[in-house]
C-alpha positions in Angstrom: 0.9 -46.9 34.7 -1.5 -44.7 32.5 -0.2 -43.3 29.5 0.0 -39.4 29.5 -1.6 -39.8 25.8 -4.4 -41.2 27.0 -5.0 -38.5 29.3 -4.6 -35.9 26.7 -7.1 -37.7 24.7 -9.7 -37.7 27.3 -9.1 -34.1 28.2 -9.3 -33.2 24.5 -12.7 -35.4 23.9 -14.2 -33.4 26.9 -13.1 -30.2 26.0 -14.8 -30.8 22.3 -18.0 -31.8 24.0 -18.4 -28.8 26.2 -17.7 -26.5 23.2 -20.2 -28.4 20.7 -23.1 -28.7 23.6 -22.6 -26.3 26.3 -20.6 -23.3 26.1 -21.0 -21.9 22.3 -23.5 -18.9 22.6 -26.7 -19.4 20.4 -27.3 -17.3 17.6 -30.0 -15.3 19.0 -27.8 -14.2 21.6 -26.2 -11.6 18.9 -27.4 -8.3 18.7 -26.4 -5.4 16.5 -22.8 -4.4 16.4 -22.3 -1.4 18.8 -20.3 0.6 16.0 -20.1 -0.1 12.4 -17.8 1.5 10.0 -18.7 1.5 6.4 -17.2 3.2 3.1 -18.1 4.5 -0.2 -16.5 6.5 -2.9 -18.3 8.9 -5.3 -16.8 7.2 -8.2 -15.3 3.8 -9.2 -12.8 5.4 -11.9 -11.0 8.4 -12.0 -7.9 9.9 -14.1 -4.9 11.6 -13.8 -5.6 15.2 -12.1 -9.1 13.7 -10.9 -10.6 13.5 -7.6 -12.3 10.8 -5.6 -14.5 11.6 -2.6 -13.8 8.6 0.0 -16.5 8.7 2.7 -16.4 6.8 6.0 -19.5 6.6 8.0 -19.3 5.4 11.6 -23.0 4.3 12.8 -23.6 3.9 16.6 -25.9 0.7 16.7 -25.9 0.6 20.4 -28.0 2.0 23.1 -24.8 4.2 24.6 -23.2 7.1 23.3 -20.0 6.5 21.5 -17.0 8.9 23.8 -14.4 8.2 21.8 -13.1 7.1 18.4 -9.8 6.0 17.0 -9.4 5.5 13.5 -6.4 5.5 10.9 -6.4 5.0 7.2 -3.4 4.1 5.1 -2.8 2.9 1.7 -2.6 -0.7 1.2 0.9 -2.5 0.7 0.3 -3.1 -3.4 -0.8 0.9 -3.5 2.8 1.7 -1.8 4.6 -0.2 -4.2 3.6 2.1 -7.3 6.3 4.4 -7.8 4.1 6.1 -10.5 1.2 6.5 -8.6 0.9 10.3 -7.2 -1.9 11.2 -5.1 -2.7 13.0 -1.9 -5.7 13.9 0.4 -6.6 17.5 -0.3 -9.8 17.9 2.0 -11.8 16.7 4.7 -15.2 17.3 5.9 -17.4 15.9 8.5 -21.2 15.5 8.2 -23.6 15.3 11.1 -27.0 15.3 11.5 -26.8 19.0 11.8 -25.0 20.0 9.2 -21.5 19.7 7.6 -18.2 21.3 8.8 -14.3 20.9 8.2 -12.4 18.1 9.8 -10.7 19.1 13.3 -8.5 16.1 13.7 -4.9 15.9 13.0 -4.8 14.7 9.5 -6.0 12.2 7.0 -4.1 9.3 8.3 -5.4 9.7 11.9 -9.1 10.2 11.5 -10.5 9.5 15.1 -11.1 13.3 16.0 -12.6 14.1 13.2 -15.9 12.0 13.8 -16.8 14.9 16.6 -17.7 12.2 19.4 -20.1 12.0 21.2 -22.1 10.1 18.9 -25.5 9.3 20.3 -27.4 6.0 19.7 -28.6 5.3 16.2 -26.8 8.5 14.6 -23.9 8.5 12.5 -21.1 10.7 11.4 -19.3 10.7 7.8 -16.1 11.7 7.4 -15.1 12.5 3.8 -11.8 12.8 2.4 -10.7 14.4 -1.0 -8.2 12.2 -2.9 -6.6 14.2 -5.3 -4.7 12.5 -8.2 -1.6 14.2 -9.7 -1.9 15.1 -13.3 1.3 13.5 -14.0 0.6 10.2 -12.0 0.6 6.7 -13.4 -2.2 4.8 -14.7 -3.6 1.4 -14.6 -3.6 0.8 -11.2 -5.7 0.4 -8.2 -5.6 2.8 -5.0 -6.5 0.8 -2.2 -6.8 1.7 1.4 -7.1 -0.2 5.1 -8.3 1.1 8.3 -8.4 0.1 12.3 -10.4 1.7 14.4 -11.8 1.5 18.0 -14.8 3.1 19.8 -15.4 3.6 23.5 -18.9 3.7 24.7 -20.5 5.4 27.9 -21.1 1.8 29.2 -17.4 1.5 29.3 -17.2 -1.2 26.7 -15.2 -0.6 23.6 -15.1 -1.9 20.2 -12.2 -2.7 17.8 -12.0 -3.7 14.2 -9.7 -3.8 11.4 -8.0 -4.4 9.3 -11.2 -2.8 7.4 -10.6 -2.7 3.4 -12.0 0.3 1.9 -13.3 0.0 -1.7 -10.7 0.2 -4.2 -10.4 3.1 -6.8 -9.1 2.3 -10.0 -6.9 4.9 -11.5 -7.3 4.7 -15.6 -5.3 6.8 -18.3 -7.2 9.5 -19.8 
């Protein structure tokens, strides 16, 4: 009678060999990501009463249109643990190849509709949020955000990513 452990060992070795020598895709099979989400701020530091422009750029690197985008942006856990830190989003604009307009989405926490999909191949959309730091806000802390996003393309494929961590903005005392 054969041992069940021996059968398991053979199956494991066979599976490992297949993974190493036959089923793993080559590096040349990888193309550009169908959608790329990048973040930037206009300044690395601010003071109480100051503002920071937080920009998120969605680039369609695929050969198909982006039909739909869903994105959230939320403060990191460490940011929410600062009771002395006071801030809010006071503005939102969308920049496209044809100009800039006010956002049309449901608010700064749910940004998807603000990208103005459809996004053609090779084009980008940038949503910029104005982050206002209260004049009586605490200092010496980081304001960090994370984001999840989901994009659907006209070829019926989809792409999701996240959490995507934005650059942190340090709030310094004046």
